[in-house]
C-alpha positions in Angstrom: 109.6 257.1 -34.6 106.5 258.2 -35.9 104.1 254.8 -36.5 100.5 254.7 -35.3 99.5 251.4 -33.3 98.3 250.2 -36.7 102.0 250.1 -37.9 103.3 248.8 -34.5 101.0 245.7 -35.0 101.8 244.8 -38.8 103.5 247.9 -40.0 102.1 248.3 -43.6 102.5 251.6 -45.2 102.6 253.5 -48.2 104.9 255.5 -50.5 105.5 256.2 -54.2 107.3 257.1 -56.8 107.5 257.4 -60.8 109.5 254.9 -63.7 113.0 253.8 -64.2 114.1 255.9 -67.1 113.5 259.2 -65.6 112.9 261.8 -62.8 109.7 261.6 -61.2 106.7 263.8 -62.5 105.1 266.4 -60.6 102.2 265.4 -58.7 98.7 265.4 -60.8 96.7 268.4 -59.7 92.8 267.8 -60.4 91.3 270.6 -61.2 87.5 269.2 -60.4 86.0 268.4 -57.5 87.1 265.3 -55.7 84.5 263.1 -53.6 84.6 259.5 -52.5 83.6 256.0 -54.3 82.9 253.0 -52.8 85.1 250.4 -54.3 83.5 248.2 -56.6 82.7 244.6 -55.3 85.8 242.3 -54.9 88.2 245.0 -54.5 88.0 244.5 -50.0 90.9 246.0 -47.8 93.7 243.9 -47.4 93.7 241.6 -44.6 95.9 242.3 -41.8 99.7 240.1 -42.3 99.8 237.4 -40.1 102.0 237.9 -36.6 105.8 237.6 -37.3 105.8 234.7 -35.1 103.4 232.8 -37.4 105.6 233.3 -40.6 106.7 229.6 -41.7 107.7 231.4 -45.0 107.8 234.8 -46.7 108.3 235.0 -50.6 109.4 238.0 -52.2 109.0 238.6 -56.0 110.1 241.6 -57.9 108.7 243.5 -61.7 106.6 241.7 -63.4 106.1 244.4 -66.0 102.4 242.7 -67.6 104.1 239.6 -68.1 101.1 236.6 -67.5 104.1 233.9 -67.9 106.4 235.2 -65.8 104.0 236.1 -62.7 102.9 232.6 -63.2 106.7 230.9 -63.0 107.6 232.9 -60.2 104.5 232.0 -58.3 105.1 228.6 -58.9 108.5 229.0 -57.7 107.3 229.8 -54.5 105.2 227.4 -54.4 101.9 229.5 -54.2 99.8 228.3 -56.9 99.2 225.1 -58.9 99.1 224.8 -62.9 95.4 226.2 -62.8 96.5 229.0 -60.9 94.8 228.1 -57.6 96.1 229.3 -54.7 98.0 226.2 -52.8 100.6 228.3 -50.4 98.8 227.4 -47.3 100.3 230.1 -45.0 102.5 231.1 -46.9 102.9 235.0 -47.5 103.7 236.7 -50.8 105.2 240.0 -51.5 105.3 240.9 -54.9 107.2 244.7 -55.2 105.2 246.6 -57.4 105.5 247.6 -61.2 103.2 244.7 -62.9 102.2 246.8 -65.1 103.5 248.7 -68.3 105.9 247.4 -71.0 103.9 243.9 -71.3 100.8 243.2 -73.1 99.0 241.4 -70.4 99.2 243.9 -67.5 95.3 243.6 -66.7 95.6 239.9 -66.8 98.5 240.2 -64.1 96.6 242.5 -61.7 93.8 240.5 -61.8 95.5 237.4 -61.0 97.0 238.9 -57.9 93.7 240.6 -56.9 92.3 237.3 -57.2 95.0 235.4 -55.4 94.6 238.1 -52.7 91.5 236.2 -51.5 92.2 232.6 -52.1 95.3 233.1 -49.6 93.5 235.1 -47.0 90.9 232.0 -46.8 93.8 229.8 -46.5 94.9 231.1 -44.0 98.3 232.8 -46.1 98.6 236.6 -47.6 99.1 237.8 -51.2 100.5 241.5 -50.5 100.9 243.2 -54.2 102.4 246.7 -53.3 101.9 249.8 -55.8 105.3 250.3 -57.8 106.2 253.8 -59.6 104.3 252.3 -63.0 101.1 251.9 -61.3 101.2 255.4 -59.8 102.2 256.9 -63.4 98.7 255.3 -64.6 97.0 257.0 -61.8 98.7 260.2 -63.0 98.1 259.5 -66.8 101.4 258.6 -67.4 101.3 256.0 -69.9 104.4 256.5 -71.9 105.4 253.0 -71.0 102.1 251.3 -72.0 102.3 249.0 -74.8 99.7 249.4 -77.9 98.5 245.6 -77.2 97.8 246.3 -73.4 95.4 249.3 -74.2 91.9 246.4 -75.3 91.9 244.7 -72.3 90.6 247.9 -70.7 88.2 249.2 -73.3 85.1 248.2 -71.3 86.0 251.2 -68.8 83.8 254.5 -69.6 85.0 258.1 -68.0 83.6 258.3 -64.2 84.0 259.3 -60.7 85.9 262.6 -59.7 88.0 262.7 -62.7 85.9 261.5 -65.4 86.5 265.0 -67.5 90.1 264.4 -67.5 89.8 260.7 -68.4 87.1 261.6 -71.3 89.5 263.8 -73.2 91.5 260.2 -74.2 91.4 259.1 -77.5 89.7 256.0 -78.1 92.6 254.0 -77.7 93.7 255.5 -74.1 90.2 256.4 -72.7 89.5 252.9 -71.3 92.1 252.6 -69.5 92.2 256.3 -68.5 89.3 256.2 -66.5 90.0 252.4 -65.1 93.4 254.0 -63.4 91.9 257.7 -62.9 91.7 258.2 -58.7 88.4 257.0 -58.3 88.4 254.3 -61.0 88.0 250.7 -60.6 91.6 249.9 -60.8 92.7 253.3 -58.9 90.7 251.9 -56.2 92.2 248.5 -56.4 95.6 250.1 -56.1 94.4 252.4 -53.1 94.4 248.7 -51.2 98.0 248.2 -52.1 100.8 249.6 -49.5 103.7 250.7 -51.2 106.1 249.9 -48.1 105.4 247.1 -45.5 107.0 245.9 -43.0 106.6 242.1 -42.9 107.7 239.4 -40.3 111.5 241.1 -40.1 111.5 242.5 -43.5 110.6 245.7 -45.4 109.3 246.2 -48.6 109.3 248.9 -50.8 109.7 249.3 -54.6 112.5 251.6 -54.4 113.9 252.1 -51.0 112.9 253.6 -47.5 115.0 256.6 -46.2 114.8 257.9 -42.8 113.1 261.1 -43.5 110.2 258.8 -44.8 110.2 257.0 -41.3 110.1 260.4 -39.5 107.7 262.0 -41.5 105.2 258.9 -40.7 104.6 256.0 -43.2 100.6 256.0 -41.9 100.6 259.5 -42.9 102.2 258.7 -46.8 100.4 255.5 -46.9 97.1 257.6 -46.1 97.7 260.3 -48.2 98.4 258.1 -51.4 95.3 256.4 -50.5 93.4 259.6 -50.4 94.4 260.2 -53.5 93.9 257.2 -55.2 90.0 256.9 -54.0 89.5 260.6 -55.0 89.3 262.4 -51.8 92.7 264.2 -52.2 94.4 266.3 -55.7 97.3 264.7 -55.2 99.4 262.6 -53.1 101.6 263.8 -50.4 105.0 265.7 -52.1 107.5 263.1 -49.9 105.7 260.4 -52.0 106.2 261.6 -55.0 109.7 262.8 -55.0 112.7 262.1 -56.5 114.2 260.0 -53.6 110.7 259.0 -52.8 110.5 255.2 -51.6 109.9 253.7 -55.3 112.0 256.0 -57.1 115.2 256.0 -54.8 118.1 253.3 -55.7 120.2 254.4 -53.0 120.1 251.4 -52.3 120.1 248.9 -55.8 122.0 251.4 -58.4 125.3 249.8 -58.9 127.7 249.7 -55.8 126.4 251.4 -52.6 127.9 253.8 -50.6 128.9 253.5 -46.8 127.2 256.1 -46.1 123.9 254.6 -47.8 124.7 251.5 -45.5 124.4 253.3 -42.5 121.5 255.3 -43.0 119.8 251.8 -44.4 120.5 250.7 -40.5 119.1 253.6 -39.1 115.9 252.9 -41.2 115.7 249.2 -40.1 116.6 250.1 -36.4 113.8 252.4 -36.2 111.3 250.0 -38.2 112.5 246.7 -35.9 113.4 244.8 -39.0 116.5 243.0 -40.2 116.5 243.9 -44.1 114.9 245.9 -46.8 113.9 243.8 -49.7 113.1 246.0 -53.1 112.3 246.1 -56.6 112.7 249.0 -59.4 116.3 248.5 -60.5 117.1 245.3 -63.0 120.2 243.2 -61.4 121.4 241.8 -64.3 123.2 239.0 -62.2 119.6 238.2 -60.7 118.9 238.2 -56.8 121.9 240.7 -55.1 122.2 241.8 -51.6 124.2 244.9 -50.7 125.3 246.5 -47.3 126.3 243.3 -45.3 122.6 240.9 -46.0 120.6 244.3 -45.1 119.7 244.9 -48.8 118.2 242.5 -51.0 117.6 243.6 -54.7 114.9 241.3 -56.2 113.8 242.8 -59.7 115.6 240.6 -61.9 114.0 241.5 -65.0 111.9 238.6 -65.2 109.2 240.0 -67.9 109.6 239.5 -72.0 110.8 243.1 -72.3 114.0 242.6 -70.6 114.5 238.8 -71.0 115.8 238.2 -67.6 115.3 234.9 -65.4 112.7 234.4 -63.1 113.6 234.1 -59.5 112.3 234.9 -56.4 113.6 235.8 -52.6 112.3 232.9 -49.9 112.7 234.2 -46.2 112.5 231.3 -44.1 113.4 230.7 -40.2 114.6 234.5 -40.8 117.4 233.2 -43.7 117.1 235.0 -47.3 117.6 232.2 -50.1 117.1 232.5 -53.7 114.7 230.2 -55.7 115.7 230.1 -59.2 112.5 228.5 -61.6 113.1 225.7 -63.4 
């Protein structure tokens, strides 16, 4: 297992991919020179996950897609926030598996809510961990096909800056602000750079789409660091393995329809290598609510809770090592 001591301690990592309807785009190559940019105030590195022995409850929340009401309902169902959106979860750990944006009109508000709660949870001894999903990384690649018109104005105050300023400046008035915010080195790209796409928390592995043996063999820290370098503007593209069709936020091997016996065997090997009991993922809408496969080794938490899909609001609770589904009232 090619994991650094940092991963052995808390096993956070990143990988990537792109959207539900199509194959992943080729990695964007920047012609401009790249360079580092310091994160804006308020975008701090994520605090470490508490040791496994200290975890009392872990909540997994699936795709939100720009629906602030659904995000609030999910967080309140988890016992994470009150009616004023303040953290009341104490030592609770919440993992949101990516795709906070696109398809809905409030995606900036959703991003900002989870970023605010990251600090509040940390100060209370808990953890709010958001993963970057395929739609976050699509936006960082200037792929705005799934952005609704109502979501653009929230980013109008941003102007082209950083290593990809010239590319962001090419967009018309409607899209230029969003392009500036999400361009590698931009304010929201720097926020995403602090969000892993694969994380091991307690006895569970979390990813947007899934994790294969080759991702572990390649090195989760290598993927994580490579994606981060791209998002902050120090690399012209993310690692190829991260944006492959079977990449960690593209694959549907464990979530799309019936899961093959071979896929379940492969997942078993992944979990053994990572010292975990289960994989929790989003990315693929489960029309019947949260579902499991591979004898409880795979849990699918994308329930289509956003207004775009019209599904129920459900979250997965892992308490005392046992998964339970919580349904919003």
